ChimeraX commands (.cxc) that place a marker at each C-alpha (Angstrom):
marker #1 position 163.17,-76.30,3.71 radius 0.5
marker #1 position 166.21,-74.32,4.72 radius 0.5
marker #1 position 167.70,-72.58,7.78 radius 0.5
marker #1 position 167.36,-74.78,10.83 radius 0.5
marker #1 position 165.60,-73.32,13.84 radius 0.5
marker #1 position 167.79,-72.66,16.86 radius 0.5
marker #1 position 165.02,-72.81,19.44 radius 0.5
marker #1 position 165.20,-76.46,20.47 radius 0.5
marker #1 position 164.57,-77.92,23.89 radius 0.5
marker #1 position 167.28,-79.97,25.63 radius 0.5
marker #1 position 165.85,-83.22,24.16 radius 0.5
marker #1 position 166.14,-81.82,20.62 radius 0.5
marker #1 position 162.47,-80.97,20.21 radius 0.5
marker #1 position 161.45,-77.69,18.65 radius 0.5
marker #1 position 160.13,-75.33,21.33 radius 0.5
marker #1 position 156.35,-74.92,21.16 radius 0.5
marker #1 position 156.58,-71.23,20.31 radius 0.5
marker #1 position 158.77,-71.99,17.28 radius 0.5
marker #1 position 156.43,-74.51,15.62 radius 0.5
marker #1 position 154.47,-71.80,13.80 radius 0.5
marker #1 position 157.67,-70.19,12.53 radius 0.5
marker #1 position 158.97,-73.56,11.32 radius 0.5
marker #1 position 155.72,-74.31,9.50 radius 0.5
marker #1 position 155.81,-70.77,8.09 radius 0.5
marker #1 position 158.77,-71.80,5.92 radius 0.5
marker #1 position 156.20,-73.82,3.91 radius 0.5
marker #1 position 153.56,-71.32,2.70 radius 0.5
marker #1 position 151.51,-73.97,0.86 radius 0.5
marker #1 position 151.08,-76.00,4.05 radius 0.5
marker #1 position 150.01,-72.87,5.92 radius 0.5
marker #1 position 147.50,-71.97,3.19 radius 0.5
marker #1 position 146.10,-75.50,3.25 radius 0.5
marker #1 position 145.60,-75.31,7.02 radius 0.5
marker #1 position 148.26,-77.76,8.26 radius 0.5
marker #1 position 149.18,-77.25,11.91 radius 0.5
marker #1 position 152.20,-78.66,13.77 radius 0.5
marker #1 position 151.68,-80.10,17.25 radius 0.5
marker #1 position 155.23,-81.23,18.10 radius 0.5
marker #1 position 158.50,-81.61,16.24 radius 0.5
marker #1 position 161.72,-83.42,17.02 radius 0.5
marker #1 position 164.22,-85.52,15.11 radius 0.5
marker #1 position 162.58,-88.67,16.52 radius 0.5
marker #1 position 158.94,-87.79,15.77 radius 0.5
marker #1 position 156.96,-84.94,14.27 radius 0.5
marker #1 position 153.18,-84.56,14.68 radius 0.5
marker #1 position 150.68,-82.36,12.89 radius 0.5
marker #1 position 147.07,-82.25,11.76 radius 0.5
marker #1 position 144.61,-80.92,9.21 radius 0.5
marker #1 position 140.94,-80.34,9.99 radius 0.5
marker #1 position 138.26,-81.65,7.64 radius 0.5
marker #1 position 136.55,-78.80,5.77 radius 0.5
marker #1 position 134.15,-78.89,2.79 radius 0.5
marker #1 position 136.55,-76.85,0.62 radius 0.5
marker #1 position 139.19,-79.59,1.06 radius 0.5
marker #1 position 136.87,-82.39,-0.09 radius 0.5
marker #1 position 136.16,-84.36,-3.20 radius 0.5
marker #1 position 132.90,-85.92,-4.40 radius 0.5
marker #1 position 130.98,-87.49,-1.53 radius 0.5
marker #1 position 132.43,-85.28,1.19 radius 0.5
marker #1 position 135.71,-87.14,1.72 radius 0.5
marker #1 position 138.84,-85.14,2.45 radius 0.5
marker #1 position 140.75,-85.01,-0.84 radius 0.5
marker #1 position 143.66,-87.45,-1.10 radius 0.5
marker #1 position 145.88,-84.58,-2.20 radius 0.5
marker #1 position 145.14,-82.78,1.06 radius 0.5
marker #1 position 146.15,-85.90,3.01 radius 0.5
marker #1 position 149.30,-86.24,0.93 radius 0.5
marker #1 position 150.11,-82.58,1.52 radius 0.5
marker #1 position 149.69,-83.05,5.27 radius 0.5
marker #1 position 152.01,-86.07,5.18 radius 0.5
marker #1 position 154.54,-84.22,3.01 radius 0.5
marker #1 position 154.64,-81.17,5.27 radius 0.5
marker #1 position 154.95,-83.10,8.54 radius 0.5
marker #1 position 157.42,-85.53,6.96 radius 0.5
marker #1 position 159.51,-82.67,5.58 radius 0.5
marker #1 position 159.83,-81.13,9.04 radius 0.5
marker #1 position 160.94,-84.49,10.43 radius 0.5
marker #1 position 163.49,-84.86,7.61 radius 0.5
marker #1 position 164.71,-81.30,8.13 radius 0.5
marker #1 position 165.33,-81.99,11.82 radius 0.5
marker #1 position 167.40,-85.03,10.82 radius 0.5
marker #1 position 169.71,-83.27,8.36 radius 0.5
marker #1 position 173.43,-83.93,8.79 radius 0.5
marker #1 position 175.69,-81.07,9.94 radius 0.5
marker #1 position 176.47,-78.61,7.16 radius 0.5
marker #1 position 173.37,-79.37,5.09 radius 0.5
marker #1 position 171.61,-76.38,3.56 radius 0.5
marker #1 position 168.14,-77.89,3.48 radius 0.5
marker #1 position 166.01,-80.69,2.08 radius 0.5
marker #1 position 163.54,-81.35,-0.71 radius 0.5
marker #1 position 161.20,-84.24,-1.47 radius 0.5
marker #1 position 162.44,-86.42,-4.35 radius 0.5
marker #1 position 159.99,-89.32,-3.98 radius 0.5
marker #1 position 156.73,-89.83,-2.14 radius 0.5
marker #1 position 154.32,-92.77,-2.06 radius 0.5
marker #1 position 151.01,-92.85,-0.24 radius 0.5
marker #1 position 148.68,-95.77,0.39 radius 0.5
marker #1 position 145.12,-94.79,1.35 radius 0.5
marker #1 position 143.15,-97.10,3.64 radius 0.5
marker #1 position 139.98,-95.18,4.50 radius 0.5
marker #1 position 138.28,-91.85,3.82 radius 0.5
marker #1 position 137.93,-88.97,6.28 radius 0.5
marker #1 position 134.43,-87.44,6.17 radius 0.5
marker #1 position 134.58,-85.39,9.38 radius 0.5
marker #1 position 136.97,-84.47,12.17 radius 0.5
marker #1 position 140.71,-84.18,11.87 radius 0.5
marker #1 position 143.45,-85.98,9.97 radius 0.5
marker #1 position 146.48,-86.51,12.20 radius 0.5
marker #1 position 150.00,-87.18,10.96 radius 0.5
marker #1 position 152.89,-88.82,12.81 radius 0.5
marker #1 position 156.25,-88.80,10.99 radius 0.5
marker #1 position 159.30,-90.83,12.00 radius 0.5
marker #1 position 162.65,-91.25,10.25 radius 0.5
marker #1 position 163.41,-94.64,8.73 radius 0.5
marker #1 position 166.87,-93.68,7.43 radius 0.5
marker #1 position 169.08,-90.65,8.00 radius 0.5
marker #1 position 172.15,-90.46,5.78 radius 0.5
marker #1 position 174.53,-88.04,4.11 radius 0.5
marker #1 position 172.54,-87.83,0.87 radius 0.5
marker #1 position 168.98,-88.82,1.77 radius 0.5
marker #1 position 166.54,-88.92,4.67 radius 0.5
marker #1 position 163.63,-91.38,4.41 radius 0.5
marker #1 position 160.55,-90.67,6.52 radius 0.5
marker #1 position 157.38,-92.68,7.15 radius 0.5
marker #1 position 154.27,-90.68,7.99 radius 0.5
marker #1 position 151.20,-92.44,9.34 radius 0.5
marker #1 position 147.83,-90.71,8.94 radius 0.5
marker #1 position 145.01,-91.30,11.45 radius 0.5
marker #1 position 141.50,-90.04,12.17 radius 0.5
marker #1 position 140.25,-88.85,15.57 radius 0.5
marker #1 position 139.44,-92.46,16.55 radius 0.5
marker #1 position 143.00,-93.61,15.86 radius 0.5
marker #1 position 142.02,-95.49,12.69 radius 0.5
marker #1 position 144.70,-95.44,10.00 radius 0.5
marker #1 position 143.74,-93.30,7.01 radius 0.5
marker #1 position 146.95,-93.85,5.08 radius 0.5
marker #1 position 150.69,-94.20,5.15 radius 0.5
marker #1 position 153.26,-92.15,3.25 radius 0.5
marker #1 position 156.90,-93.00,2.72 radius 0.5
marker #1 position 158.98,-90.17,1.33 radius 0.5
marker #1 position 162.60,-89.73,0.39 radius 0.5
marker #1 position 164.13,-86.32,1.02 radius 0.5
marker #1 position 167.36,-85.26,-0.67 radius 0.5
marker #1 position 169.93,-83.56,1.53 radius 0.5
marker #1 position 170.76,-80.20,-0.07 radius 0.5
marker #1 position 174.32,-78.95,0.26 radius 0.5
marker #1 position 175.35,-75.28,0.35 radius 0.5
marker #1 position 176.06,-73.76,-3.05 radius 0.5
marker #1 position 179.71,-73.05,-3.71 radius 0.5
marker link #1:1,2 radius 0.2
marker link #1:2,3 radius 0.2
marker link #1:3,4 radius 0.2
marker link #1:4,5 radius 0.2
marker link #1:5,6 radius 0.2
marker link #1:6,7 radius 0.2
marker link #1:7,8 radius 0.2
marker link #1:8,9 radius 0.2
marker link #1:9,10 radius 0.2
marker link #1:10,11 radius 0.2
marker link #1:11,12 radius 0.2
marker link #1:12,13 radius 0.2
marker link #1:13,14 radius 0.2
marker link #1:14,15 radius 0.2
marker link #1:15,16 radius 0.2
marker link #1:16,17 radius 0.2
marker link #1:17,18 radius 0.2
marker link #1:18,19 radius 0.2
marker link #1:19,20 radius 0.2
marker link #1:20,21 radius 0.2
marker link #1:21,22 radius 0.2
marker link #1:22,23 radius 0.2
marker link #1:23,24 radius 0.2
marker link #1:24,25 radius 0.2
marker link #1:25,26 radius 0.2
marker link #1:26,27 radius 0.2
marker link #1:27,28 radius 0.2
marker link #1:28,29 radius 0.2
marker link #1:29,30 radius 0.2
marker link #1:30,31 radius 0.2
marker link #1:31,32 radius 0.2
marker link #1:32,33 radius 0.2
marker link #1:33,34 radius 0.2
marker link #1:34,35 radius 0.2
marker link #1:35,36 radius 0.2
marker link #1:36,37 radius 0.2
marker link #1:37,38 radius 0.2
marker link #1:38,39 radius 0.2
marker link #1:39,40 radius 0.2
marker link #1:40,41 radius 0.2
marker link #1:41,42 radius 0.2
marker link #1:42,43 radius 0.2
marker link #1:43,44 radius 0.2
marker link #1:44,45 radius 0.2
marker link #1:45,46 radius 0.2
marker link #1:46,47 radius 0.2
marker link #1:47,48 radius 0.2
marker link #1:48,49 radius 0.2
marker link #1:49,50 radius 0.2
marker link #1:50,51 radius 0.2
marker link #1:51,52 radius 0.2
marker link #1:52,53 radius 0.2
marker link #1:53,54 radius 0.2
marker link #1:54,55 radius 0.2
marker link #1:55,56 radius 0.2
marker link #1:56,57 radius 0.2
marker link #1:57,58 radius 0.2
marker link #1:58,59 radius 0.2
marker link #1:59,60 radius 0.2
marker link #1:60,61 radius 0.2
marker link #1:61,62 radius 0.2
marker link #1:62,63 radius 0.2
marker link #1:63,64 radius 0.2
marker link #1:64,65 radius 0.2
marker link #1:65,66 radius 0.2
marker link #1:66,67 radius 0.2
marker link #1:67,68 radius 0.2
marker link #1:68,69 radius 0.2
marker link #1:69,70 radius 0.2
marker link #1:70,71 radius 0.2
marker link #1:71,72 radius 0.2
marker link #1:72,73 radius 0.2
marker link #1:73,74 radius 0.2
marker link #1:74,75 radius 0.2
marker link #1:75,76 radius 0.2
marker link #1:76,77 radius 0.2
marker link #1:77,78 radius 0.2
marker link #1:78,79 radius 0.2
marker link #1:79,80 radius 0.2
marker link #1:80,81 radius 0.2
marker link #1:81,82 radius 0.2
marker link #1:82,83 radius 0.2
marker link #1:83,84 radius 0.2
marker link #1:84,85 radius 0.2
marker link #1:85,86 radius 0.2
marker link #1:86,87 radius 0.2
marker link #1:87,88 radius 0.2
marker link #1:88,89 radius 0.2
marker link #1:89,90 radius 0.2
marker link #1:90,91 radius 0.2
marker link #1:91,92 radius 0.2
marker link #1:92,93 radius 0.2
marker link #1:93,94 radius 0.2
marker link #1:94,95 radius 0.2
marker link #1:95,96 radius 0.2
marker link #1:96,97 radius 0.2
marker link #1:97,98 radius 0.2
marker link #1:98,99 radius 0.2
marker link #1:99,100 radius 0.2
marker link #1:100,101 radius 0.2
marker link #1:101,102 radius 0.2
marker link #1:102,103 radius 0.2
marker link #1:103,104 radius 0.2
marker link #1:104,105 radius 0.2
marker link #1:105,106 radius 0.2
marker link #1:106,107 radius 0.2
marker link #1:107,108 radius 0.2
marker link #1:108,109 radius 0.2
marker link #1:109,110 radius 0.2
marker link #1:110,111 radius 0.2
marker link #1:111,112 radius 0.2
marker link #1:112,113 radius 0.2
marker link #1:113,114 radius 0.2
marker link #1:114,115 radius 0.2
marker link #1:115,116 radius 0.2
marker link #1:116,117 radius 0.2
marker link #1:117,118 radius 0.2
marker link #1:118,119 radius 0.2
marker link #1:119,120 radius 0.2
marker link #1:120,121 radius 0.2
marker link #1:121,122 radius 0.2
marker link #1:122,123 radius 0.2
marker link #1:123,124 radius 0.2
marker link #1:124,125 radius 0.2
marker link #1:125,126 radius 0.2
marker link #1:126,127 radius 0.2
marker link #1:127,128 radius 0.2
marker link #1:128,129 radius 0.2
marker link #1:129,130 radius 0.2
marker link #1:130,131 radius 0.2
marker link #1:131,132 radius 0.2
marker link #1:132,133 radius 0.2
marker link #1:133,134 radius 0.2
marker link #1:134,135 radius 0.2
marker link #1:135,136 radius 0.2
marker link #1:136,137 radius 0.2
marker link #1:137,138 radius 0.2
marker link #1:138,139 radius 0.2
marker link #1:139,140 radius 0.2
marker link #1:140,141 radius 0.2
marker link #1:141,142 radius 0.2
marker link #1:142,143 radius 0.2
marker link #1:143,144 radius 0.2
marker link #1:144,145 radius 0.2
marker link #1:145,146 radius 0.2
marker link #1:146,147 radius 0.2
marker link #1:147,148 radius 0.2
marker link #1:148,149 radius 0.2
view
């Protein structure tokens, strides 16, 4: 992700009208169907609806789709936590634990920063179903990209 959005509210949250533009910087997430609900440096929220074309055997939402949701929402959170002068961010490590399958409804992601530094941002993204049951948890490390000389 590159080029920070300038349309933030006084509390540092991305203005509602800018969420689509921010997500638009990640074409894969858009193609998959990820949607952002809210984004700030403190917490970013998004979701992905269950659909048969996103499933594996037995009708469960594919783990890769859940990981992609976590990666996209976590990347936005990391991006909003970049230090001044950073050019962008990229995922360098991601680990997901799955706890239950999603067979209908919506997967919801809540990303929060665990560490924000000069070189790396570490984000934890919790995945839930519509009933608030935990589907999984992703911890990802994002490298801080510096401008090219």
